C-alpha positions in Angstrom: -5.9 -9.2 -11.6 -5.2 -9.8 -7.9 -3.7 -12.6 -5.9 -4.3 -13.1 -2.2 -1.2 -12.2 -0.1 -1.2 -15.0 2.5 1.8 -13.6 4.3 -0.1 -10.5 5.3 -2.9 -12.6 6.8 -0.5 -14.9 8.6 1.4 -12.0 10.0 -1.7 -10.4 11.4 -3.0 -13.7 12.9 0.5 -14.5 14.4 0.7 -11.1 16.1 -2.9 -11.3 17.5 -2.3 -14.9 18.8 1.0 -14.0 20.4 -0.4 -11.0 22.2 -3.6 -12.8 23.3 -1.7 -15.9 24.4 0.9 -13.9 26.3 -2.0 -12.0 28.1 -3.5 -15.4 29.0 -0.3 -16.8 30.3 0.0 -13.8 32.6 -3.3 -14.7 34.1 -5.4 -12.2 32.1 -8.8 -12.9 30.5 -9.5 -12.3 26.8 -12.6 -10.4 27.7 -10.6 -7.8 29.6 -9.1 -6.6 26.3 -12.5 -5.7 24.9 -13.7 -2.2 25.7 -16.2 -0.5 23.3 -15.7 3.0 24.7 -11.9 2.8 24.3 -12.3 1.4 20.8 -14.5 4.3 19.9 -12.1 6.9 21.2 -9.0 5.4 19.5 -10.6 4.6 16.1 -12.7 7.7 15.9 -10.0 10.0 17.2 -7.4 8.6 14.9 -9.7 8.6 11.8 -10.8 12.2 12.6 -7.2 13.5 13.0 -6.2 11.8 9.8 -9.1 13.2 7.9 -8.3 16.7 9.2 -4.7 16.6 7.8 -5.5 14.8 4.5 -6.9 16.3 1.3 -10.0 14.4 0.1 -8.5 13.0 -3.1 -5.5 11.6 -1.2 -7.7 10.1 1.5 -9.9 8.4 -1.2 -6.8 7.1 -2.9 -5.6 5.7 0.4 -9.0 3.9 0.8 -8.6 2.5 -2.7 -5.1 1.2 -2.2 -6.0 -0.5 1.1 -6.9 -3.7 -0.7 -3.3 -4.0 -1.9 -2.4 -5.1 1.6 -4.0 -8.4 1.1 -4.7 -8.4 -2.7 -1.7 -6.7 -4.4 -1.6 -6.6 -8.2 -0.2 -9.6 -10.0 3.1 -8.3 -11.2 5.2 -11.1 -12.7 8.2 -9.1 -14.0 9.4 -11.7 -16.4 6.0 -11.8 -18.1 6.4 -8.1 -18.7 9.6 -8.7 -20.5 7.9 -11.3 -22.7 5.2 -8.7 -23.6 7.8 -6.2 -24.6 9.7 -8.7 -26.7 6.4 -9.7 -28.4 5.8 -6.0 -29.3 9.3 -5.7 -30.6 8.9 -8.7 -32.9 5.6 -7.4 -34.1 7.2 -4.0 -35.1 10.0 -5.8 -37.0 7.4 -7.9 -38.9 4.6 -5.4 -39.6 5.9 -2.0 -38.6 4.6 0.4 -35.9 1.0 0.1 -37.1 1.1 -3.6 -36.0 0.9 -2.4 -32.4 -2.6 -1.0 -32.8 -4.1 -4.3 -32.0 -2.1 -4.4 -28.7 -3.2 -0.8 -27.9 -6.8 -1.7 -28.3 -6.6 -4.6 -25.9 -4.4 -2.9 -23.3 -6.2 -2.1 -20.0 -3.4 -0.4 -18.1 -3.7 3.4 -18.9 0.0 4.0 -18.6 1.0 1.2 -20.9 -1.8 2.0 -23.3 -0.6 5.6 -23.7 3.0 4.6 -24.1 2.2 2.0 -26.7 -0.1 4.5 -28.5 2.7 7.1 -28.7 5.0 4.4 -30.0 2.5 3.3 -32.6 2.0 6.9 -33.7 5.7 7.2 -34.5 6.8 9.6 -31.8 10.5 10.1 -31.2 12.0 8.0 -28.3 12.9 11.1 -26.3 9.4 12.5 -26.7 7.9 9.2 -25.5 10.2 9.2 -22.5 9.6 12.8 -21.6 5.8 12.5 -21.7 5.6 9.1 -19.9 8.1 10.0 -17.2 5.8 12.9 -16.2 2.9 10.4 -15.8 5.1 8.0 -13.9 6.3 10.6 -11.5 2.8 11.8 -10.9 1.5 8.3 -10.2 4.3 7.5 -7.9 3.8 10.7 -5.9 0.0 10.1 -5.7 0.4 6.5 -4.5 3.1 7.3 -1.9 1.0 10.2 -0.6 -1.8 7.6 -0.1 0.5 5.2 1.8 1.5 8.1 4.1 -2.1 8.4 5.2 -1.7 5.1 7.1 1.7 6.2 8.4 -0.1 9.3 9.8 -2.7 7.1 11.4 0.1 5.1 13.0 1.6 8.2 14.5 -1.7 9.5 15.9 -3.1 6.3 17.2 -0.8 5.9 20.3 -1.4 9.4 21.4 -5.2 9.1 21.0 -4.8 5.9 23.1 -3.2 7.8 25.9 -5.9 10.4 25.6 -8.5 7.7 26.0 -6.6 6.3 29.1 -6.6 9.8 30.7 -10.3 10.2 30.0 -10.9 6.8 31.7 -8.8 7.8 34.7 -10.7 11.0 35.1 -13.9 8.9 35.2 -12.3 6.6 37.8 -11.2 9.6 40.0 -14.8 10.8 40.1 -15.8 7.5 41.7 -13.2 7.3 44.5 -15.9 6.8 47.1 -16.3 3.2 45.8 -12.7 1.6 46.1 -14.0 -1.7 44.9 -14.4 -0.3 41.4 -11.0 1.4 41.2 -9.0 -1.6 40.1 -11.3 -2.6 37.2 -11.8 1.0 36.3 -8.1 1.7 35.9 -7.6 -1.5 34.0 -10.4 -0.5 31.6 -8.9 2.9 31.2 -5.5 1.5 30.1 -7.2 -0.7 27.4 -7.3 2.5 25.3 -3.5 2.7 25.4 -3.3 -0.9 24.3 -5.6 -0.2 21.4 -3.7 2.9 20.4 -0.3 1.2 20.4 -1.6 -2.0 19.0 -3.4 -0.5 16.1 -0.4 1.6 15.2 2.2 -1.2 15.3 0.0 -4.1 14.2 -2.1 -2.4 11.5 -1.4 1.2 10.4 2.4 1.2 10.2 2.7 -2.3 8.6 0.0 -1.4 6.1 1.9 1.8 5.2 5.1 -0.2 4.7 3.4 -2.9 2.7 1.8 -0.4 0.4 5.2 1.4 -0.1 6.8 -1.9 -1.1 4.0 -2.7 -3.6 4.1 0.8 -5.0 7.8 0.7 -5.5 7.6 -2.7 -7.3 4.8 -1.4 -9.5 6.8 1.7 -10.4 9.8 -0.5 -11.2 7.7 -2.6 -13.7 6.4 0.6 -15.3 10.0 1.8 -15.7 10.8 -1.6 -17.3 8.0 -1.3 -19.8 8.9 2.2 -20.6 12.5 1.3 -21.1 11.4 -1.5 -23.4 9.1 0.7 -25.4 11.9 3.3 -25.8 14.3 0.5 -27.0 11.7 -0.5 -29.6 11.4 3.1 -30.8 15.2 3.2 -31.1 15.1 0.1 -33.3 17.0 -2.2 -31.0 16.9 -6.0 -31.8 14.4 -8.0 -29.8 17.1 -10.2 -28.3 19.0 -7.2 -27.2 15.9 -5.7 -25.6 15.2 -9.0 -23.8 18.7 -9.2 -22.4 18.6 -5.5 -21.3 15.3 -5.8 -19.5 16.2 -9.0 -17.7 18.9 -6.8 -16.0 16.1 -5.5 -13.8 16.0 -8.9 -12.1 19.7 -9.5 -11.8 19.6 -9.1 -8.0 16.5 -11.2 -7.5 
């Protein structure tokens, strides 16, 4: 399930309005900020450089995670505690085999595997050792994907400067027409605006947002794993509930 993150949209709109309004108050025209050639250079150059440095599977994972910027997973932590307590009560009533129904309905591969190992009667330490490997691998994969946007944020300003230089070269070849110099130079520097703007209004914020979402998701996976281990160790449901609520003591 996904929920729309209104703050991400408001942040982007606020930044664009502030920059456009400031440009207008300085006497600039909105149309002067639009330059197709500069846009092509910055977007194409940044994308190409990023593709050159990124393995295909990491790049595709980054594309997949992009939706988390505006539609992060619904991760109500206290609801996760309720699920673990429900599993614990089921085990106390019916034994480990009572978890099979929950395993069949579970959609999250990580949780499904951990529950299946618990239902199969594996030792607590065995469950922890196996699932921590999966958790570390997932965290590494997702953070690598987030770094793709961080890389785009580092390339974009430089590509913008490159676009500005290319524009100035074009201006210098037309020095015989002084009337065109002012507009030509202004157009050239639009590429710099695109480069810096995309980096600081899109790519870097997206990278940071994804890192925050990923960290929260990993924390919830750790909570679930901790709860499953506690069930395997035979802890009382109330003890498990109190223990897991400790994850939110600073919230």
